[in-house]
C-alpha positions, 0 to 999 in steps of 0.5 A: 499500499502506498503512504503519503511518504511516496507521493511527491509533495512540494511544499513551496508550491502547494502541489501533491503528486501521485506515485503514478505522476498524476497531480492531486488538487489541494482540498484544503491548506489549513485544515486542523486534526486532532490540534495538528494543521495539516494539507489535504490532496484528492485525486481526480475521478478520471485520473483514479478509476482507470489506474494502474496502481488502485490496487496498491493506493487505496485500501478498497479500490472497489468501493472508494473512487479516489484517493485522498492523502494529507501532509502535516505541517511541522508543529513549532517547536515552542512549549504550548501554552496549555501546557505551561498552564498544566504545569503551572496548577500543578505546581500551584496545587502541589504547595501547602497552601494550595492544598487547603484552597483544593480541599474547599472545593466542595464548599466553592466549586462543586454547588455552581455545579449542582446547581446548574446540574440539578437545578436547571437542568443543564445537564448537556448542551442543546446547541452545537459548535463551540461558540454557542456552547459557550455563549449557552453556558454563560447564559447559565453561568449568568442567572446563576450569578443573579439568583445569588445576587438576588437571593443574597439581598444585593441592592436592598 
């Protein structure tokens, strides 16, 4: 079976050629797959269908019309911000003060999630997409905070 390394990828010109010498067309240059960025290419049906290397190129040549291949960009070697924050949080929690604060989590943070889940019936999001889910989450948090203000006599 042909692997992506068997295809000639020209990063400067953003072109890809299959082992049979046919040019694949670009199907997306900034695609994200599991946090990594790639450039996707797809073969043309008129080139792939009669190709003699079809059995080596496709896993299921009888039902797959064309070959697709993706080339991942090399990621920068710098440390990801998430890893930095995770490391800082681990250090903070492992300190003596951090252990004391984390021990109070049941009394500070968990009731909020319990209220949202049990009382507001937010056990799953009804919208799709990160922006919409964030908006729905912020709306529920806003309602929770307004209720806290109302119950503790804010403005009286």
